[in-house]
KEPA-94462 format. One record per atom (N, C-alpha, C, O): residue number from 1; atom name; x, y, z. Coordinates in Angstrom, 1 decimal. Layout:
! residues N
NUM CA X Y Z;
...
***
This chain:
! residues 197
1 N 22.5 0.7 -48.4;
1 CA 21.2 0.4 -48.8;
1 C 20.2 1.1 -47.8;
1 O 20.2 0.8 -46.6;
2 N 19.4 2.0 -48.3;
2 CA 18.5 2.7 -47.4;
2 C 17.4 1.8 -46.8;
2 O 17.0 0.9 -47.5;
3 N 17.0 2.1 -45.6;
3 CA 15.9 1.3 -45.0;
3 C 14.6 1.6 -45.6;
3 O 14.3 2.8 -46.0;
4 N 13.8 0.6 -45.8;
4 CA 12.5 0.8 -46.4;
4 C 11.4 0.7 -45.3;
4 O 11.3 -0.4 -44.7;
5 N 10.7 1.8 -45.1;
5 CA 9.6 1.7 -44.1;
5 C 8.3 1.8 -44.8;
5 O 8.0 2.7 -45.6;
6 N 7.5 0.8 -44.6;
6 CA 6.2 0.7 -45.2;
6 C 5.1 0.9 -44.1;
6 O 5.2 0.4 -43.0;
7 N 4.1 1.7 -44.4;
7 CA 3.0 2.0 -43.5;
7 C 1.8 1.4 -44.1;
7 O 1.4 1.7 -45.2;
8 N 1.1 0.6 -43.3;
8 CA -0.1 0.0 -43.8;
8 C -1.3 0.5 -42.9;
8 O -1.2 0.3 -41.7;
9 N -2.3 1.1 -43.4;
9 CA -3.4 1.7 -42.7;
9 C -4.6 0.8 -43.0;
9 O -5.0 0.6 -44.1;
10 N -5.1 0.2 -41.9;
10 CA -6.3 -0.7 -42.0;
10 C -7.5 0.2 -41.9;
10 O -7.6 1.0 -41.0;
11 N -8.4 0.1 -42.9;
11 CA -9.5 1.0 -42.9;
11 C -10.8 0.2 -43.0;
11 O -10.9 -0.8 -43.8;
12 N -11.8 0.6 -42.2;
12 CA -13.1 0.0 -42.4;
12 C -14.1 1.1 -42.6;
12 O -13.8 2.3 -42.6;
13 N -15.3 0.8 -42.8;
13 CA -16.3 1.8 -43.2;
13 C -16.7 2.7 -42.0;
13 O -17.2 3.8 -42.3;
14 N -16.4 2.3 -40.8;
14 CA -16.7 3.2 -39.6;
14 C -15.7 4.2 -39.3;
14 O -15.9 5.1 -38.5;
15 N -14.5 4.1 -40.0;
15 CA -13.4 5.1 -39.8;
15 C -13.6 6.3 -40.7;
15 O -13.6 6.1 -41.9;
16 N -13.8 7.5 -40.1;
16 CA -14.0 8.7 -41.0;
16 C -12.8 9.1 -41.7;
16 O -11.7 9.0 -41.2;
17 N -12.9 9.5 -43.0;
17 CA -11.8 10.0 -43.7;
17 C -12.1 11.4 -44.2;
17 O -13.1 11.7 -44.8;
18 N -11.1 12.4 -43.9;
18 CA -11.3 13.8 -44.2;
18 C -10.1 14.1 -45.2;
18 O -9.0 14.3 -44.7;
19 N -10.3 14.1 -46.4;
19 CA -9.3 14.4 -47.4;
19 C -8.3 13.2 -47.4;
19 O -8.6 12.1 -47.5;
20 N -7.0 13.5 -47.1;
20 CA -6.0 12.5 -47.0;
20 C -5.7 12.2 -45.5;
20 O -4.8 11.4 -45.3;
21 N -6.4 12.7 -44.6;
21 CA -6.2 12.5 -43.2;
21 C -7.3 11.5 -42.7;
21 O -8.5 11.7 -42.8;
22 N -6.8 10.4 -42.1;
22 CA -7.7 9.4 -41.6;
22 C -7.8 9.4 -40.1;
22 O -6.7 9.4 -39.5;
23 N -9.0 9.5 -39.6;
23 CA -9.1 9.5 -38.1;
23 C -9.4 8.1 -37.6;
23 O -10.4 7.5 -38.2;
24 N -8.7 7.6 -36.7;
24 CA -8.9 6.3 -36.1;
24 C -8.2 5.3 -37.0;
24 O -7.2 5.6 -37.7;
25 N -8.6 4.0 -36.9;
25 CA -7.9 2.9 -37.6;
25 C -6.7 2.4 -36.9;
25 O -6.4 2.9 -35.8;
26 N -6.0 1.5 -37.5;
26 CA -4.8 0.9 -36.9;
26 C -3.7 1.1 -37.8;
26 O -3.8 1.0 -39.1;
27 N -2.5 1.4 -37.3;
27 CA -1.3 1.7 -38.1;
27 C -0.3 0.6 -37.8;
27 O 0.0 0.3 -36.6;
28 N 0.2 -0.1 -38.8;
28 CA 1.2 -1.2 -38.6;
28 C 2.4 -0.7 -39.3;
28 O 2.4 -0.4 -40.5;
29 N 3.6 -0.7 -38.6;
29 CA 4.8 -0.4 -39.2;
29 C 5.6 -1.6 -39.5;
29 O 5.7 -2.6 -38.8;
30 N 6.2 -1.6 -40.7;
30 CA 7.0 -2.8 -41.1;
30 C 8.4 -2.8 -40.5;
30 O 9.0 -3.8 -40.4;
31 N 8.9 -1.6 -40.2;
31 CA 10.3 -1.5 -39.6;
31 C 10.3 -1.9 -38.1;
31 O 9.7 -1.1 -37.3;
32 N 10.8 -3.0 -37.8;
32 CA 10.8 -3.5 -36.4;
32 C 11.6 -2.6 -35.4;
32 O 11.1 -2.4 -34.3;
33 N 12.7 -2.1 -35.9;
33 CA 13.5 -1.2 -35.0;
33 C 12.7 0.0 -34.6;
33 O 12.8 0.4 -33.4;
34 N 12.1 0.6 -35.6;
34 CA 11.3 1.8 -35.3;
34 C 10.1 1.5 -34.3;
34 O 9.8 2.3 -33.4;
35 N 9.5 0.4 -34.5;
35 CA 8.4 0.0 -33.7;
35 C 8.9 -0.3 -32.3;
35 O 8.2 0.2 -31.3;
36 N 10.0 -1.0 -32.1;
36 CA 10.5 -1.2 -30.8;
36 C 10.9 0.1 -30.1;
36 O 10.7 0.2 -28.9;
37 N 11.5 1.0 -30.8;
37 CA 11.9 2.3 -30.2;
37 C 10.7 3.0 -29.7;
37 O 10.7 3.7 -28.7;
38 N 9.6 3.0 -30.5;
38 CA 8.4 3.7 -30.1;
38 C 7.8 3.0 -28.9;
38 O 7.3 3.7 -28.0;
39 N 7.8 1.7 -28.9;
39 CA 7.2 1.0 -27.8;
39 C 8.0 1.3 -26.5;
39 O 7.5 1.5 -25.4;
40 N 9.3 1.3 -26.6;
40 CA 10.2 1.6 -25.5;
40 C 10.0 3.0 -25.0;
40 O 10.0 3.2 -23.8;
41 N 9.8 3.9 -25.9;
41 CA 9.6 5.3 -25.5;
41 C 8.2 5.5 -24.8;
41 O 8.1 6.2 -23.9;
42 N 7.2 4.7 -25.3;
42 CA 5.9 4.8 -24.7;
42 C 6.0 4.2 -23.3;
42 O 5.4 4.7 -22.3;
43 N 6.7 3.0 -23.2;
43 CA 6.8 2.4 -21.9;
43 C 7.6 3.3 -20.9;
43 O 7.3 3.4 -19.7;
44 N 8.7 4.0 -21.4;
44 CA 9.4 4.9 -20.5;
44 C 8.6 6.0 -20.0;
44 O 8.6 6.4 -18.9;
45 N 7.8 6.6 -20.9;
45 CA 6.9 7.7 -20.6;
45 C 5.8 7.2 -19.6;
45 O 5.5 8.0 -18.6;
46 N 5.3 6.0 -19.7;
46 CA 4.4 5.5 -18.8;
46 C 5.0 5.3 -17.4;
46 O 4.4 5.5 -16.4;
47 N 6.2 4.7 -17.4;
47 CA 6.9 4.5 -16.1;
47 C 7.2 5.8 -15.4;
47 O 7.0 6.0 -14.2;
48 N 7.6 6.8 -16.2;
48 CA 8.0 8.1 -15.6;
48 C 6.8 8.8 -15.0;
48 O 7.0 9.5 -14.0;
49 N 5.6 8.7 -15.5;
49 CA 4.4 9.4 -15.0;
49 C 3.6 8.5 -14.1;
49 O 2.4 8.9 -13.9;
50 N 4.0 7.4 -13.7;
50 CA 3.3 6.5 -12.8;
50 C 4.2 6.0 -11.8;
50 O 4.2 4.7 -11.5;
51 N 5.0 6.8 -11.1;
51 CA 5.9 6.4 -10.1;
51 C 5.2 6.1 -8.8;
51 O 4.3 6.9 -8.4;
52 N 5.6 5.0 -8.1;
52 CA 5.0 4.7 -6.8;
52 C 6.1 4.7 -5.8;
52 O 6.9 3.7 -5.7;
53 N 6.2 5.8 -5.1;
53 CA 7.3 5.9 -4.1;
53 C 7.1 5.0 -2.9;
53 O 6.0 4.7 -2.5;
54 N 8.2 4.6 -2.3;
54 CA 8.2 3.8 -1.1;
54 C 8.4 4.7 0.1;
54 O 9.3 5.6 0.1;
55 N 7.6 4.6 1.1;
55 CA 7.8 5.5 2.3;
55 C 9.0 4.9 3.1;
55 O 8.8 3.9 3.7;
56 N 10.1 5.6 3.1;
56 CA 11.2 5.2 3.9;
56 C 11.8 6.4 4.6;
56 O 12.9 6.9 4.3;
57 N 11.0 7.0 5.5;
57 CA 11.4 8.2 6.3;
57 C 12.2 7.8 7.5;
57 O 11.7 7.0 8.3;
58 N 13.4 8.3 7.6;
58 CA 14.3 8.0 8.7;
58 C 14.4 9.1 9.8;
58 O 14.8 8.8 10.9;
59 N 14.2 10.3 9.4;
59 CA 14.4 11.5 10.3;
59 C 13.5 12.6 9.9;
59 O 12.5 12.4 9.3;
60 N 14.0 13.9 10.2;
60 CA 13.2 15.0 10.0;
60 C 12.8 15.3 8.5;
60 O 11.8 15.9 8.2;
61 N 13.5 14.8 7.5;
61 CA 13.2 14.9 6.1;
61 C 11.9 14.2 5.8;
61 O 11.2 14.6 4.8;
62 N 11.5 13.2 6.6;
62 CA 10.3 12.5 6.3;
62 C 9.1 13.4 6.5;
62 O 8.1 13.2 5.8;
63 N 9.1 14.4 7.4;
63 CA 8.0 15.4 7.5;
63 C 7.8 16.2 6.2;
63 O 6.7 16.4 5.8;
64 N 9.0 16.6 5.6;
64 CA 8.9 17.3 4.4;
64 C 8.4 16.4 3.2;
64 O 7.7 16.9 2.4;
65 N 8.8 15.1 3.3;
65 CA 8.3 14.2 2.3;
65 C 6.8 14.0 2.4;
65 O 6.1 13.9 1.4;
66 N 6.3 13.9 3.6;
66 CA 4.8 13.8 3.8;
66 C 4.1 15.1 3.3;
66 O 3.0 15.0 2.9;
67 N 4.7 16.2 3.5;
67 CA 4.1 17.5 3.0;
67 C 3.9 17.5 1.5;
67 O 3.0 18.3 1.1;
68 N 4.7 16.8 0.8;
68 CA 4.5 16.9 -0.7;
68 C 3.2 16.3 -1.2;
68 O 2.7 16.7 -2.2;
69 N 2.6 15.4 -0.4;
69 CA 1.3 14.8 -0.8;
69 C 0.1 15.6 -0.2;
69 O -1.0 15.2 -0.5;
70 N 0.4 16.6 0.6;
70 CA -0.7 17.4 1.2;
70 C -1.3 18.3 0.1;
70 O -0.8 18.4 -1.0;
71 N -2.4 18.9 0.5;
71 CA -3.1 19.8 -0.4;
71 C -2.3 20.9 -1.0;
71 O -2.5 21.4 -2.1;
72 N -1.4 21.5 -0.2;
72 CA -0.7 22.7 -0.6;
72 C 0.3 22.4 -1.8;
72 O 0.4 23.2 -2.7;
73 N 0.9 21.2 -1.7;
73 CA 1.9 20.9 -2.8;
73 C 1.4 19.9 -3.8;
73 O 1.7 20.0 -5.0;
74 N 0.6 18.9 -3.4;
74 CA -0.1 18.0 -4.2;
74 C 0.8 17.3 -5.3;
74 O 0.7 17.6 -6.4;
75 N 1.6 16.3 -4.8;
75 CA 2.5 15.6 -5.6;
75 C 1.7 14.7 -6.7;
75 O 2.3 14.3 -7.7;
76 N 0.4 14.5 -6.4;
76 CA -0.4 13.7 -7.4;
76 C -0.5 14.3 -8.7;
76 O -0.9 13.7 -9.7;
77 N -0.2 15.6 -8.8;
77 CA -0.2 16.3 -10.2;
77 C 0.8 15.7 -11.1;
77 O 0.7 15.8 -12.3;
78 N 1.9 15.1 -10.5;
78 CA 2.9 14.6 -11.3;
78 C 2.9 13.0 -11.4;
78 O 3.9 12.4 -11.8;
79 N 1.9 12.4 -11.0;
79 CA 1.7 11.0 -11.1;
79 C 2.4 10.2 -10.0;
79 O 2.8 9.0 -10.3;
80 N 2.7 10.7 -8.9;
80 CA 3.4 10.0 -7.8;
80 C 2.7 10.1 -6.5;
80 O 3.3 10.2 -5.4;
81 N 1.4 9.9 -6.6;
81 CA 0.6 10.1 -5.4;
81 C 0.5 8.8 -4.5;
81 O 0.2 8.9 -3.3;
82 N 0.7 7.7 -5.1;
82 CA 0.4 6.4 -4.4;
82 C 1.7 6.0 -3.6;
82 O 2.4 5.2 -4.1;
83 N 1.9 6.5 -2.4;
83 CA 3.0 6.1 -1.6;
83 C 2.7 4.7 -1.1;
83 O 1.6 4.5 -0.5;
84 N 3.6 3.8 -1.3;
84 CA 3.4 2.4 -0.9;
84 C 4.1 2.1 0.4;
84 O 5.1 2.7 0.7;
85 N 3.6 1.2 1.1;
85 CA 4.2 0.8 2.4;
85 C 4.9 -0.6 2.3;
85 O 5.5 -1.0 3.2;
86 N 4.9 -1.2 1.1;
86 CA 5.6 -2.4 0.9;
86 C 6.5 -2.3 -0.3;
86 O 6.1 -1.7 -1.3;
87 N 7.7 -2.8 -0.2;
87 CA 8.7 -2.6 -1.4;
87 C 8.2 -3.4 -2.6;
87 O 8.7 -3.0 -3.7;
88 N 7.4 -4.4 -2.5;
88 CA 7.0 -5.2 -3.7;
88 C 6.0 -4.4 -4.6;
88 O 5.7 -4.9 -5.7;
89 N 5.5 -3.3 -4.1;
89 CA 4.6 -2.5 -4.9;
89 C 5.2 -1.1 -5.3;
89 O 4.5 -0.3 -5.9;
90 N 6.4 -0.9 -4.9;
90 CA 7.0 0.4 -5.2;
90 C 8.1 0.3 -6.2;
90 O 8.7 -0.7 -6.4;
91 N 8.4 1.4 -6.9;
91 CA 9.5 1.5 -7.9;
91 C 10.4 2.6 -7.6;
91 O 11.5 2.7 -8.3;
92 N 10.1 3.5 -6.7;
92 CA 11.0 4.6 -6.3;
92 C 11.2 4.6 -4.8;
92 O 10.2 4.7 -4.1;
93 N 12.4 4.5 -4.3;
93 CA 12.7 4.6 -2.9;
93 C 13.2 6.0 -2.6;
93 O 14.2 6.5 -3.2;
94 N 12.5 6.7 -1.7;
94 CA 12.9 8.0 -1.3;
94 C 13.5 7.9 0.1;
94 O 12.8 7.7 1.0;
95 N 14.8 8.0 0.2;
95 CA 15.5 7.9 1.4;
95 C 15.5 9.3 2.1;
95 O 16.3 10.2 1.6;
96 N 14.7 9.5 3.1;
96 CA 14.5 10.8 3.7;
96 C 15.1 10.7 5.1;
96 O 14.4 10.3 6.1;
97 N 16.3 11.2 5.3;
97 CA 16.9 11.3 6.6;
97 C 18.2 10.5 6.7;
97 O 18.7 9.9 5.7;
98 N 18.8 10.6 7.9;
98 CA 20.2 10.0 8.1;
98 C 20.0 8.4 8.1;
98 O 19.1 7.9 8.6;
99 N 21.0 7.8 7.5;
99 CA 21.0 6.3 7.5;
99 C 22.1 5.9 8.5;
99 O 23.3 6.1 8.3;
100 N 21.7 5.2 9.5;
100 CA 22.7 4.7 10.5;
100 C 23.3 3.4 10.0;
100 O 22.7 2.7 9.1;
101 N 24.4 3.0 10.6;
101 CA 25.0 1.7 10.2;
101 C 24.1 0.5 10.5;
101 O 24.2 -0.5 9.8;
102 N 23.3 0.6 11.6;
102 CA 22.4 -0.5 11.8;
102 C 21.2 -0.5 10.8;
102 O 20.7 -1.6 10.6;
103 N 20.8 0.6 10.3;
103 CA 19.7 0.7 9.3;
103 C 20.2 0.3 7.9;
103 O 19.3 0.0 7.1;
104 N 21.5 0.4 7.6;
104 CA 22.0 0.2 6.3;
104 C 21.6 -1.2 5.7;
104 O 21.2 -1.3 4.6;
105 N 21.8 -2.3 6.5;
105 CA 21.4 -3.6 5.9;
105 C 19.9 -3.7 5.7;
105 O 19.5 -4.4 4.7;
106 N 19.1 -3.1 6.5;
106 CA 17.6 -3.1 6.3;
106 C 17.3 -2.3 5.0;
106 O 16.4 -2.7 4.2;
107 N 18.0 -1.2 4.8;
107 CA 17.8 -0.4 3.6;
107 C 18.1 -1.2 2.4;
107 O 17.4 -1.2 1.4;
108 N 19.2 -1.9 2.4;
108 CA 19.6 -2.8 1.3;
108 C 18.6 -3.9 1.0;
108 O 18.3 -4.2 -0.1;
109 N 18.1 -4.5 2.1;
109 CA 17.2 -5.6 1.9;
109 C 15.9 -5.1 1.3;
109 O 15.3 -5.8 0.4;
110 N 15.4 -4.0 1.7;
110 CA 14.2 -3.4 1.2;
110 C 14.4 -3.0 -0.3;
110 O 13.5 -3.2 -1.1;
111 N 15.6 -2.5 -0.6;
111 CA 15.9 -2.1 -2.0;
111 C 15.9 -3.4 -2.9;
111 O 15.4 -3.4 -4.0;
112 N 16.5 -4.5 -2.4;
112 CA 16.5 -5.7 -3.1;
112 C 15.2 -6.3 -3.3;
112 O 15.0 -7.1 -4.3;
113 N 14.2 -6.1 -2.4;
113 CA 12.9 -6.6 -2.6;
113 C 12.0 -5.8 -3.6;
113 O 11.0 -6.3 -4.0;
114 N 12.5 -4.7 -4.0;
114 CA 11.7 -3.9 -5.0;
114 C 11.9 -4.5 -6.4;
114 O 12.9 -5.0 -6.7;
115 N 10.8 -4.5 -7.2;
115 CA 10.9 -5.1 -8.5;
115 C 11.6 -4.1 -9.5;
115 O 11.6 -2.9 -9.3;
116 N 12.2 -4.7 -10.5;
116 CA 12.9 -3.9 -11.5;
116 C 11.8 -3.3 -12.5;
116 O 10.8 -4.0 -12.6;
117 N 12.0 -2.2 -13.1;
117 CA 13.0 -1.2 -12.8;
117 C 12.7 -0.4 -11.6;
117 O 11.6 -0.2 -11.2;
118 N 13.8 0.0 -10.9;
118 CA 13.6 0.7 -9.6;
118 C 14.6 1.9 -9.6;
118 O 15.7 1.8 -10.2;
119 N 14.3 2.9 -8.8;
119 CA 15.1 4.1 -8.8;
119 C 15.2 4.6 -7.3;
119 O 14.3 4.2 -6.5;
120 N 16.2 5.4 -7.0;
120 CA 16.4 5.8 -5.6;
120 C 16.6 7.3 -5.6;
120 O 17.4 7.9 -6.5;
121 N 15.9 8.0 -4.7;
121 CA 16.1 9.5 -4.5;
121 C 16.6 9.6 -3.1;
121 O 16.1 9.2 -2.1;
122 N 17.8 10.3 -3.0;
122 CA 18.4 10.6 -1.7;
122 C 18.0 12.0 -1.3;
122 O 18.4 13.0 -2.0;
123 N 17.2 12.1 -0.3;
123 CA 16.6 13.4 0.1;
123 C 17.3 13.9 1.4;
123 O 17.2 13.3 2.4;
124 N 17.8 15.1 1.3;
124 CA 18.5 15.8 2.4;
124 C 19.9 15.6 2.5;
124 O 20.5 14.7 1.8;
125 N 20.6 16.4 3.2;
125 CA 22.0 16.4 3.4;
125 C 22.5 15.1 4.1;
125 O 23.6 14.6 3.8;
126 N 21.7 14.7 5.1;
126 CA 22.1 13.5 5.8;
126 C 22.1 12.2 5.0;
126 O 23.0 11.4 5.1;
127 N 21.1 12.1 4.2;
127 CA 21.0 10.9 3.3;
127 C 22.0 11.0 2.2;
127 O 22.6 9.9 1.7;
128 N 22.3 12.2 1.7;
128 CA 23.2 12.3 0.6;
128 C 24.7 12.2 1.0;
128 O 25.5 11.6 0.2;
129 N 25.1 12.8 2.1;
129 CA 26.5 12.8 2.5;
129 C 26.8 12.7 3.9;
129 O 27.9 12.8 4.4;
130 N 25.8 12.3 4.7;
130 CA 26.0 12.2 6.2;
130 C 25.7 13.5 6.9;
130 O 25.5 13.4 8.1;
131 N 25.6 14.6 6.2;
131 CA 25.3 15.9 6.8;
131 C 26.2 16.3 7.9;
131 O 27.4 16.1 7.8;
132 N 25.7 16.7 9.0;
132 CA 26.5 17.1 10.2;
132 C 26.9 15.9 11.0;
132 O 27.7 16.1 12.0;
133 N 26.4 14.7 10.7;
133 CA 26.7 13.5 11.5;
133 C 28.0 12.8 10.9;
133 O 27.8 11.8 10.3;
134 N 29.1 13.4 11.1;
134 CA 30.4 12.8 10.6;
134 C 31.0 12.0 11.7;
134 O 31.9 12.4 12.4;
135 N 30.3 10.8 12.0;
135 CA 30.8 10.0 13.1;
135 C 30.7 8.5 12.7;
135 O 30.4 8.2 11.6;
136 N 31.0 7.7 13.7;
136 CA 31.1 6.2 13.4;
136 C 29.7 5.6 13.2;
136 O 29.6 4.5 12.7;
137 N 28.6 6.2 13.6;
137 CA 27.3 5.6 13.6;
137 C 26.5 5.8 12.4;
137 O 25.5 5.1 12.1;
138 N 26.8 6.9 11.6;
138 CA 26.0 7.3 10.4;
138 C 26.8 7.0 9.1;
138 O 28.0 7.3 9.0;
139 N 26.1 6.4 8.2;
139 CA 26.6 6.1 6.9;
139 C 26.8 7.5 6.2;
139 O 25.9 8.3 6.1;
140 N 28.0 7.7 5.6;
140 CA 28.3 9.0 5.0;
140 C 27.8 9.0 3.5;
140 O 28.6 9.1 2.6;
141 N 26.5 8.9 3.3;
141 CA 25.9 8.9 2.0;
141 C 25.2 7.6 1.7;
141 O 25.8 6.5 1.9;
142 N 24.0 7.6 1.3;
142 CA 23.2 6.4 1.0;
142 C 23.7 5.7 -0.2;
142 O 23.4 4.5 -0.4;
143 N 24.5 6.4 -1.0;
143 CA 25.1 5.7 -2.2;
143 C 26.1 4.7 -1.8;
143 O 26.6 3.9 -2.7;
144 N 26.5 4.6 -0.6;
144 CA 27.4 3.5 -0.2;
144 C 26.6 2.2 0.1;
144 O 27.2 1.1 0.2;
145 N 25.3 2.3 0.1;
145 CA 24.4 1.1 0.4;
145 C 23.7 0.8 -0.9;
145 O 23.6 -0.4 -1.2;
146 N 23.0 1.7 -1.5;
146 CA 22.3 1.5 -2.8;
146 C 22.6 2.5 -3.8;
146 O 23.1 3.6 -3.4;
147 N 22.5 2.2 -5.1;
147 CA 22.8 3.2 -6.1;
147 C 21.7 4.3 -6.1;
147 O 20.5 4.0 -6.1;
148 N 22.1 5.6 -6.1;
148 CA 21.2 6.7 -6.1;
148 C 21.1 7.4 -7.4;
148 O 22.2 7.6 -8.1;
149 N 19.9 7.7 -7.9;
149 CA 19.7 8.3 -9.1;
149 C 19.6 9.8 -9.0;
149 O 20.2 10.6 -9.9;
150 N 19.0 10.3 -8.0;
150 CA 18.8 11.8 -7.9;
150 C 19.1 12.2 -6.4;
150 O 18.6 11.5 -5.5;
151 N 19.8 13.2 -6.2;
151 CA 20.1 13.8 -4.9;
151 C 19.3 15.1 -4.8;
151 O 19.3 15.9 -5.6;
152 N 18.6 15.2 -3.6;
152 CA 17.9 16.4 -3.3;
152 C 18.6 17.1 -2.1;
152 O 18.5 16.6 -1.0;
153 N 19.3 18.2 -2.3;
153 CA 20.0 18.8 -1.2;
153 C 19.1 19.6 -0.3;
153 O 18.0 19.9 -0.6;
154 N 19.7 19.9 0.9;
154 CA 19.0 20.8 1.8;
154 C 18.9 20.1 3.2;
154 O 19.2 18.9 3.3;
155 N 18.6 20.9 4.2;
155 CA 18.6 20.4 5.6;
155 C 17.5 21.1 6.3;
155 O 17.7 22.2 6.9;
156 N 16.3 20.7 6.3;
156 CA 15.7 19.7 5.4;
156 C 15.3 20.3 4.1;
156 O 15.0 21.5 4.1;
157 N 15.3 19.6 3.0;
157 CA 14.8 20.2 1.7;
157 C 13.3 20.5 1.8;
157 O 12.6 19.8 2.5;
158 N 12.9 21.5 1.1;
158 CA 11.5 21.8 1.1;
158 C 10.7 20.8 0.2;
158 O 11.3 20.2 -0.6;
159 N 9.4 20.7 0.4;
159 CA 8.6 19.8 -0.4;
159 C 8.7 20.1 -1.9;
159 O 8.7 19.2 -2.7;
160 N 8.8 21.4 -2.3;
160 CA 9.0 21.7 -3.7;
160 C 10.3 21.3 -4.2;
160 O 10.5 21.0 -5.4;
161 N 11.4 21.2 -3.4;
161 CA 12.7 20.7 -3.8;
161 C 12.5 19.2 -4.1;
161 O 13.1 18.7 -5.1;
162 N 11.8 18.4 -3.3;
162 CA 11.6 17.0 -3.6;
162 C 10.8 16.8 -4.8;
162 O 11.0 15.9 -5.6;
163 N 9.8 17.7 -5.1;
163 CA 9.0 17.6 -6.3;
163 C 9.9 17.9 -7.5;
163 O 9.7 17.2 -8.5;
164 N 10.8 18.8 -7.4;
164 CA 11.8 19.1 -8.5;
164 C 12.7 17.8 -8.7;
164 O 13.0 17.5 -9.9;
165 N 13.1 17.2 -7.6;
165 CA 13.9 15.9 -7.8;
165 C 13.1 14.8 -8.5;
165 O 13.6 14.1 -9.3;
166 N 11.8 14.7 -8.2;
166 CA 11.0 13.7 -8.8;
166 C 10.8 14.1 -10.3;
166 O 10.8 13.2 -11.2;
167 N 10.7 15.4 -10.6;
167 CA 10.6 15.8 -12.0;
167 C 11.9 15.4 -12.8;
167 O 11.9 15.0 -13.9;
168 N 13.0 15.6 -12.1;
168 CA 14.3 15.3 -12.7;
168 C 14.4 13.8 -12.9;
168 O 14.9 13.3 -14.0;
169 N 13.9 13.0 -12.0;
169 CA 13.9 11.5 -12.2;
169 C 13.0 11.1 -13.3;
169 O 13.4 10.2 -14.1;
170 N 11.9 11.8 -13.4;
170 CA 11.0 11.5 -14.5;
170 C 11.7 11.8 -15.9;
170 O 11.5 11.0 -16.8;
171 N 12.4 12.9 -15.9;
171 CA 13.1 13.2 -17.1;
171 C 14.2 12.2 -17.5;
171 O 14.3 11.8 -18.6;
172 N 14.9 11.7 -16.4;
172 CA 15.9 10.7 -16.7;
172 C 15.3 9.4 -17.2;
172 O 15.8 8.7 -18.1;
173 N 14.1 9.0 -16.6;
173 CA 13.5 7.8 -17.1;
173 C 13.0 7.9 -18.5;
173 O 13.1 7.0 -19.3;
174 N 12.4 9.1 -18.8;
174 CA 11.8 9.3 -20.2;
174 C 12.9 9.2 -21.2;
174 O 12.7 8.7 -22.3;
175 N 14.1 9.8 -20.9;
175 CA 15.2 9.8 -21.9;
175 C 16.1 8.6 -21.8;
175 O 17.1 8.5 -22.6;
176 N 15.8 7.6 -20.9;
176 CA 16.5 6.4 -20.9;
176 C 17.9 6.5 -20.2;
176 O 18.7 5.7 -20.4;
177 N 18.1 7.6 -19.4;
177 CA 19.4 7.8 -18.7;
177 C 19.5 7.0 -17.5;
177 O 20.6 6.8 -17.0;
178 N 18.4 6.5 -16.9;
178 CA 18.4 5.8 -15.7;
178 C 18.2 4.3 -15.9;
178 O 17.3 3.7 -15.4;
179 N 19.2 3.7 -16.6;
179 CA 19.1 2.2 -16.9;
179 C 19.8 1.5 -15.7;
179 O 21.0 1.8 -15.5;
180 N 19.2 0.7 -15.1;
180 CA 19.7 0.0 -13.9;
180 C 20.8 -1.0 -14.3;
180 O 21.7 -1.3 -13.5;
181 N 20.7 -1.7 -15.4;
181 CA 21.6 -2.7 -15.8;
181 C 23.1 -2.2 -15.9;
181 O 24.0 -3.0 -15.8;
182 N 23.3 -1.0 -16.2;
182 CA 24.6 -0.4 -16.5;
182 C 25.3 0.1 -15.2;
182 O 26.5 0.3 -15.2;
183 N 24.5 0.3 -14.1;
183 CA 25.1 0.8 -12.9;
183 C 25.6 -0.3 -12.0;
183 O 25.0 -1.4 -11.9;
184 N 26.7 -0.1 -11.4;
184 CA 27.3 -1.1 -10.4;
184 C 27.5 -0.4 -9.1;
184 O 27.8 0.8 -9.0;
185 N 27.3 -1.1 -8.1;
185 CA 27.5 -0.6 -6.7;
185 C 29.0 -0.8 -6.3;
185 O 29.5 -1.9 -6.4;
186 N 29.6 0.3 -5.9;
186 CA 31.0 0.3 -5.5;
186 C 31.0 0.7 -4.0;
186 O 30.5 1.8 -3.7;
187 N 31.6 -0.1 -3.2;
187 CA 31.7 0.2 -1.8;
187 C 33.2 0.6 -1.5;
187 O 34.1 -0.1 -1.9;
188 N 33.3 1.8 -0.9;
188 CA 34.6 2.3 -0.5;
188 C 34.7 2.4 1.0;
188 O 33.7 2.8 1.6;
189 N 35.8 2.0 1.5;
189 CA 36.0 2.1 3.0;
189 C 36.4 3.6 3.3;
189 O 36.7 4.3 2.4;
190 N 36.3 4.0 4.5;
190 CA 36.6 5.4 4.9;
190 C 38.0 5.8 4.5;
190 O 38.2 6.9 4.1;
191 N 39.0 4.9 4.7;
191 CA 40.3 5.3 4.3;
191 C 40.5 5.4 2.8;
191 O 41.2 6.4 2.4;
192 N 39.8 4.6 2.0;
192 CA 39.9 4.7 0.6;
192 C 39.3 6.0 0.1;
192 O 39.7 6.7 -0.8;
193 N 38.2 6.5 0.8;
193 CA 37.6 7.7 0.5;
193 C 38.5 8.9 0.7;
193 O 38.6 9.9 -0.1;
194 N 39.2 8.9 1.9;
194 CA 40.1 9.9 2.2;
194 C 41.3 10.0 1.1;
194 O 41.7 11.1 0.8;
195 N 41.8 8.8 0.7;
195 CA 42.8 8.8 -0.3;
195 C 42.3 9.2 -1.7;
195 O 43.1 9.8 -2.4;
196 N 41.0 9.0 -2.0;
196 CA 40.5 9.4 -3.3;
196 C 40.4 10.9 -3.4;
196 O 40.4 11.5 -4.5;
197 N 40.2 11.6 -2.2;
197 CA 40.1 13.1 -2.2;
197 C 41.4 13.7 -2.6;
197 O 41.6 14.9 -2.6;
***
């Protein structure tokens, strides 16, 4: 049985009509699934273009992260200009720099304080894989502490590389690929990582 979609256009005398095209007015859709999909798409687009990053600079990559909001690169063109200093007002955590074992519980606590939906960008080789710090004191990838959505490579990555990472995250959010409920955090010990290779 085909779905029946009815469109009802409410018209008043102040709404201009040009031929069969009506400017203004309200449109009500009878198909609830279509309406929910449109609302979800509008909400995703709104979330994607109004990201509020959390300032979490740990090392030299933080200098490059700060450069993205300067006049030369101007991250505000993409709707991410309001860097927040509190996790309760942010929805994107940009981990810029190496994560030490002492900093990992703090990183997790700040991530847990962020409201849903939330996303994580791992910026730089140190945050993504430990970089040149393959020792006992540095976490070998921020994904061992929090789930990461976008990795920005480089040592340090340039500001335009971070902007490209933010654009990729916006694309994931718009298309619904970055759903937090489906991701699970998996912790692997160093020995298990070696065996997995």
